[in-house]
C-alpha positions as CSV (number, residue, x, y, z in Angstrom):
1,M,-3.3,-17.1,-18.6
2,L,-3.8,-16.5,-22.3
3,S,-6.0,-18.5,-24.6
4,R,-5.5,-18.2,-28.2
5,A,-8.5,-18.4,-30.5
6,K,-8.7,-18.4,-34.4
7,V,-11.8,-16.2,-35.2
8,P,-13.4,-16.6,-38.9
9,L,-14.1,-13.0,-40.3
10,K,-16.9,-12.8,-42.9
11,H,-17.1,-9.8,-45.3
12,K,-20.2,-8.6,-46.3
13,S,-19.5,-5.9,-48.6
14,S,-16.1,-4.4,-49.6
15,D,-17.2,-0.7,-48.0
16,P,-15.3,-0.5,-45.1
17,Q,-18.4,1.5,-43.5
18,S,-20.7,-1.6,-43.7
19,Q,-18.4,-4.3,-42.5
20,R,-19.9,-6.3,-39.6
21,C,-18.4,-9.1,-37.9
22,Q,-20.6,-12.2,-36.6
23,E,-20.3,-13.3,-33.2
24,P,-17.3,-16.5,-33.1
25,K,-18.6,-19.4,-32.3
26,T,-15.6,-21.0,-30.5
27,S,-14.6,-22.3,-27.1
28,L,-13.6,-19.1,-25.2
29,P,-14.7,-18.7,-21.8
30,V,-18.2,-16.6,-21.5
31,S,-15.9,-13.7,-20.0
32,A,-14.2,-13.4,-23.4
33,R,-17.0,-14.3,-25.8
34,S,-18.8,-11.7,-24.3
35,A,-16.2,-9.4,-24.8
36,L,-16.2,-10.5,-28.5
37,S,-19.7,-10.2,-29.2
38,S,-19.6,-7.0,-30.8
39,P,-15.9,-6.6,-32.5
40,I,-15.0,-3.8,-34.4
41,L,-13.2,-4.7,-37.8
42,K,-11.0,-2.3,-39.4
43,L,-10.2,-2.9,-42.9
44,D,-7.1,-1.2,-45.0
45,K,-8.2,-1.6,-48.6
46,Y,-4.9,-0.5,-49.6
47,S,-2.7,-3.4,-47.9
48,Q,-6.0,-5.7,-47.4
49,T,-4.9,-6.5,-43.7
50,S,-7.9,-6.8,-41.0
51,F,-7.0,-5.8,-37.5
52,F,-9.4,-6.7,-34.6
53,Y,-10.0,-4.9,-31.6
54,I,-11.6,-5.9,-28.3
55,R,-12.5,-2.8,-26.2
56,G,-10.0,-0.8,-28.0
57,F,-7.0,-3.0,-27.7
58,K,-5.6,-4.2,-31.2
59,L,-4.7,-7.9,-31.1
60,S,-3.2,-9.0,-34.2
61,P,-3.5,-9.0,-38.0
62,R,-5.6,-11.2,-40.0
63,R,-4.1,-14.6,-41.6
64,K,-5.5,-16.3,-44.6
65,R,-5.5,-20.4,-44.9
66,G,-7.6,-22.4,-47.1
67,G,-9.1,-19.3,-48.7
68,K,-10.6,-18.3,-45.3
69,E,-9.5,-15.2,-43.3
70,F,-8.6,-15.6,-39.5
71,V,-7.5,-13.2,-36.9
72,C,-5.2,-14.8,-34.3
73,V,-6.7,-13.3,-30.9
74,C,-4.9,-13.6,-27.8
75,V,-7.6,-13.3,-25.3
76,C,-7.1,-13.0,-21.3
77,L,-9.3,-15.0,-19.2
78,C,-10.1,-12.0,-17.5
79,V,-10.8,-9.6,-20.5
80,G,-12.6,-7.2,-18.4
81,M,-11.2,-3.9,-16.8
82,E,-11.3,-5.0,-13.5
83,T,-8.3,-5.5,-11.3
84,G,-9.7,-7.6,-8.8
85,I,-12.7,-10.0,-8.2
86,V,-13.6,-12.0,-5.3
87,V,-16.3,-14.5,-4.8
88,V,-17.8,-15.8,-1.5
89,E,-19.8,-19.0,-1.4
90,K,-21.3,-21.7,0.8
91,V,-19.4,-24.6,1.0
92,C,-20.1,-27.3,3.3
93,G,-22.2,-24.8,5.1
94,K,-19.3,-22.4,5.6
95,S,-18.5,-19.0,3.7
96,T,-15.8,-19.4,1.5
97,V,-13.5,-17.8,-0.9
98,T,-13.9,-19.9,-4.3
99,R,-12.8,-17.3,-6.6
100,C,-9.8,-14.4,-6.1
101,F,-8.1,-12.7,-8.5
102,S,-6.1,-9.5,-8.6
103,K,-3.4,-7.7,-10.6
104,Y,-1.0,-5.0,-10.0
105,P,-1.4,-2.7,-8.0
106,L,-4.1,-4.5,-6.5
107,K,-3.4,-7.7,-4.0
108,F,-6.2,-9.6,-2.3
109,I,-5.0,-11.7,0.4
110,V,-7.4,-14.6,1.8
111,P,-5.7,-15.6,5.2
112,N,-5.2,-18.9,6.6
113,K,-4.6,-19.9,9.9
114,G,-1.1,-20.7,10.6
115,D,0.2,-19.0,7.5
116,S,4.2,-19.4,7.0
117,I,6.3,-17.2,5.2
118,S,9.8,-17.6,3.9
119,C,11.8,-14.9,2.1
120,K,15.5,-14.1,0.6
121,L,17.1,-10.8,-0.1
122,T,20.5,-10.2,-1.6
123,V,21.8,-6.7,-1.5
124,G,25.3,-6.5,-4.0
125,D,28.5,-5.1,-3.0
126,G,28.2,-0.9,-3.1
127,C,24.2,-1.1,-3.2
128,T,21.6,0.9,-1.2
129,A,18.2,-0.8,-0.4
130,A,15.3,-0.4,2.0
131,L,13.0,-2.9,3.1
132,T,9.7,-1.6,4.4
133,T,6.0,-2.3,4.4
134,Q,2.6,-0.4,3.4
135,A,1.0,-1.3,6.8
136,S,1.5,-3.0,10.1
137,T,1.4,-6.7,10.0
138,K,-1.8,-8.3,11.2
139,V,-1.8,-11.2,12.8
140,Y,-5.3,-13.1,13.2
141,K,-6.8,-15.2,16.3
142,A,-5.1,-18.5,16.3
143,V,-6.9,-21.9,15.9
144,G,-5.6,-24.1,18.6
145,S,-2.0,-23.9,19.0
146,K,-1.1,-23.1,15.4
147,C,1.2,-20.4,14.9
148,S,1.8,-18.2,12.1
149,E,5.8,-17.8,11.1
150,Q,7.9,-15.4,9.1
151,F,11.5,-16.2,8.2
152,L,13.5,-13.5,6.4
153,E,17.2,-14.3,5.3
154,V,19.4,-11.3,4.1
155,R,23.0,-11.4,2.9
156,I,24.6,-8.3,2.4
157,G,27.3,-7.2,0.0
158,S,30.5,-5.4,0.8
159,N,30.3,-1.4,1.3
160,A,26.4,-1.9,0.9
161,L,23.6,-0.6,3.3
162,L,20.2,-2.2,3.8
163,A,17.4,-0.6,6.2
164,V,14.8,-3.0,7.3
165,I,12.2,-0.6,8.4
166,P,8.3,-2.2,8.5
167,D,5.6,-0.9,10.2
168,P,5.1,-2.3,13.6
169,V,3.5,-6.3,14.2
170,T,0.2,-6.3,15.7
171,C,-1.5,-9.1,17.0
172,F,-5.1,-10.0,17.5
173,A,-6.3,-11.8,20.4
174,T,-5.0,-15.2,21.1
175,A,-3.1,-15.2,18.3
176,R,0.4,-16.8,17.6
177,Y,3.2,-15.3,15.9
178,S,7.0,-16.1,15.7
179,Q,9.2,-14.5,13.2
180,K,13.0,-15.1,12.8
181,Q,15.6,-12.7,10.7
182,V,18.9,-13.5,10.0
183,F,21.6,-11.4,8.3
184,R,24.8,-12.1,7.0
185,V,27.2,-8.9,6.5
186,A,30.6,-8.0,5.1
187,S,32.8,-6.6,7.6
188,D,32.3,-3.1,6.0
189,S,28.6,-3.8,5.7
190,S,26.1,-1.5,6.9
191,L,22.5,-2.5,8.4
192,V,19.5,-0.8,10.4
193,I,16.8,-3.2,11.5
194,V,13.7,-2.1,13.3
195,D,11.7,-4.6,15.1
196,W,8.7,-3.5,17.1
197,I,5.1,-4.7,17.9
198,T,2.1,-3.0,19.3
199,S,0.1,-4.3,22.2
200,G,-2.8,-5.2,19.4
201,R,-6.2,-3.7,18.5
202,F,-5.9,-0.9,21.3
203,A,-8.7,0.9,19.7
204,S,-11.2,-2.3,20.0
205,G,-9.7,-3.0,23.7
206,E,-7.3,-5.5,22.9
207,K,-4.1,-5.1,25.0
208,W,-1.3,-7.7,24.9
209,D,-4.4,-10.2,24.5
210,F,-2.5,-12.5,22.1
211,G,-1.2,-15.8,22.9
212,L,2.4,-15.7,21.6
213,Y,5.3,-13.4,20.4
214,K,8.5,-14.5,19.3
215,S,11.0,-12.2,17.5
216,T,14.5,-13.7,16.9
217,N,17.1,-11.4,15.3
218,Q,20.7,-13.1,14.2
219,I,23.7,-11.1,12.6
220,F,26.7,-13.2,11.3
221,L,29.9,-12.4,9.6
222,E,30.9,-13.7,5.9
223,D,32.7,-16.5,8.0
224,D,29.7,-17.5,9.9
225,Q,30.8,-15.8,13.2
226,P,27.9,-14.7,15.3
227,L,28.0,-10.8,15.9
228,F,24.7,-10.5,17.3
229,L,22.0,-13.0,18.7
230,D,18.9,-11.7,20.2
231,S,15.4,-13.0,21.1
232,V,12.0,-11.4,22.3
233,L,9.5,-13.7,23.9
234,L,5.8,-12.6,25.1
235,E,4.1,-15.4,26.0
236,A,0.8,-15.3,27.9
237,G,1.1,-17.2,31.4
238,S,-0.8,-18.9,34.5
239,I,0.5,-16.4,37.0
240,T,0.8,-12.8,35.1
241,S,-0.7,-11.6,31.9
242,I,1.3,-10.0,29.5
243,A,-0.4,-6.7,29.9
244,E,0.5,-6.9,33.7
245,R,4.1,-7.4,32.9
246,M,3.8,-4.4,30.5
247,Q,2.2,-1.9,32.5
248,D,0.5,1.1,30.3
249,Y,3.4,0.7,27.4
250,Q,1.6,-0.1,24.1
251,V,4.6,-0.4,22.1
252,I,7.9,-1.6,22.7
253,A,10.9,-1.7,19.8
254,M,14.6,-2.9,19.1
255,I,16.6,-0.7,16.3
256,I,19.9,-2.0,15.4
257,F,22.5,-0.1,13.7
258,L,25.5,-1.3,12.3
259,G,28.4,-0.4,10.0
260,P,30.7,2.6,9.2
261,K,28.1,4.5,7.1
262,L,25.9,4.7,10.4
263,K,28.4,5.6,12.9
264,P,27.2,9.4,12.8
265,I,23.9,8.5,13.7
266,Q,25.2,5.9,16.2
267,D,26.8,8.8,18.1
268,E,23.7,11.0,18.0
269,I,21.5,8.1,19.2
270,Q,23.8,8.0,22.2
271,D,23.5,11.7,23.0
272,D,19.9,11.8,22.5
273,V,19.3,8.6,24.9
274,K,21.4,9.8,27.7
275,R,19.6,13.2,27.4
276,M,16.2,12.3,27.2
277,M,16.6,9.7,30.1
278,S,18.4,12.4,32.2
279,D,15.0,13.9,33.2
280,S,13.3,10.6,34.1
281,F,16.0,8.8,35.8
282,R,19.1,9.5,38.3
283,V,22.3,7.9,39.7
284,P,21.7,6.0,42.8
285,S,23.2,7.7,45.9
286,S,24.8,6.1,48.9
287,T,21.3,7.1,51.0
288,S,19.2,5.5,48.4
289,Q,19.1,2.6,45.8
290,N,16.0,4.4,43.6
291,Y,17.0,5.0,40.4
292,M,13.3,6.7,39.5
293,K,12.3,10.1,40.4
294,V,10.1,10.4,43.4
295,N,7.2,12.8,43.6
296,S,6.4,14.3,46.7
297,G,7.4,11.1,49.0
298,L,4.8,9.2,46.7
299,A,5.5,6.0,44.7
300,P,8.4,6.3,42.2
301,E,6.9,8.2,38.5
302,K,6.9,5.9,35.6
303,P,8.6,7.6,32.8
304,P,6.2,8.1,29.9
305,F,8.9,6.8,27.6
306,I,11.8,4.8,28.1
307,A,14.8,4.5,25.8
308,S,18.2,2.8,26.3
309,C,21.3,1.9,24.1
310,S,24.2,-0.5,24.6
311,A,27.0,-0.6,22.3
312,F,29.2,-3.8,21.8
313,G,31.0,-6.2,19.3
314,P,34.6,-6.8,18.8
315,K,36.9,-4.2,19.2
316,D,40.4,-3.0,17.8
317,V,43.2,-4.2,19.0
318,G,45.1,-1.7,21.6
319,S,42.1,1.0,20.7
320,P,39.5,1.7,23.7
321,Q,37.1,3.9,21.6
322,N,33.8,2.7,20.5
323,F,32.9,2.3,16.8
324,T,36.6,2.0,15.5
325,N,35.8,-1.4,14.4
326,P,33.4,-1.8,11.4
327,S,31.5,-4.4,13.1
328,K,30.5,-2.4,16.0
329,I,26.5,-2.5,16.8
330,L,24.5,-0.1,18.4
331,V,21.3,-1.7,20.1
332,T,18.4,0.9,20.9
333,R,15.3,0.0,23.2
334,L,12.2,1.6,23.5
335,A,8.8,1.4,25.1
336,A,6.3,4.1,24.8
337,P,2.5,4.5,25.6
338,G,1.5,4.5,22.0
339,R,2.6,4.4,18.4
340,G,2.7,8.2,17.9
341,D,4.7,8.5,21.1
342,F,7.3,6.2,19.2
343,Y,7.7,8.9,16.6
344,L,9.1,11.4,19.3
345,Y,12.3,9.6,19.3
346,P,14.4,12.5,17.6
347,N,16.0,10.0,15.1
348,L,12.9,8.3,14.0
349,K,10.9,11.4,12.5
């Protein structure tokens, strides 16, 4: 927001070295008047043009009206060099943020209970884009049954590629969070989606202590034909807790690969998963239906890292080969004991 002020300039002498400018008496904000308290006046004796400076920034040349000299000054309401200001005061007995200002590259966020975010993204034909985050999405404690929500709607053009690769969602204790992502693609679009969540503030002792987590991903072709519909729901129950159901795994993830530009990666991932899991699982025999390795007759060992993948989607008529249709999808699901272990997955380095 800008405030324009006309500031009269009074010259005491024709000597530029002795020029002084009195403090303007205007209706400028206090912060602006402070900045103008000791301005520098520069007079070009040849062109008789005055320039007004505030902290080194030239604003505009002088103008004459009615025999008086004026300088048209554009003063920002925050004329200081601060990139952020936060003021916390008591309001009705509670600490409340009463002022919050920030400018690029800084961004202050005052979280509210039950925030709701809705975004739209369009990737044009033949374009390539990546959507990511600077840090994990933190979901704060819920108040009552209020749920924080996030909605993302994306349209991807022909022969375009989009990679949605955010940091994981981290839900604090008692938090409630729901997100929905809807993607509309062309028959030759390519798409990568990484959707993952951690158990919470693990270092603080919070492990799957949130109240609700729901993530929905939907992919449609241009004619609104559903190509992929998936929902993950983790909700604290009265019989078993989320932590009991998740065992000792602290990170779960789903990665979706769609489109012709990702076919080489799809093939590699299928081979990687088969190789990695072959050491932890075995094909059941006729004498045993146990899929997990057994250690010296004790209880089956739980693998430290679990990965699975499945390919599906419409097939070409008369072709049994996978991924011959551009709309084929490879879905990989992972579970790991920690966030760092997640990056051990070969194609995520």
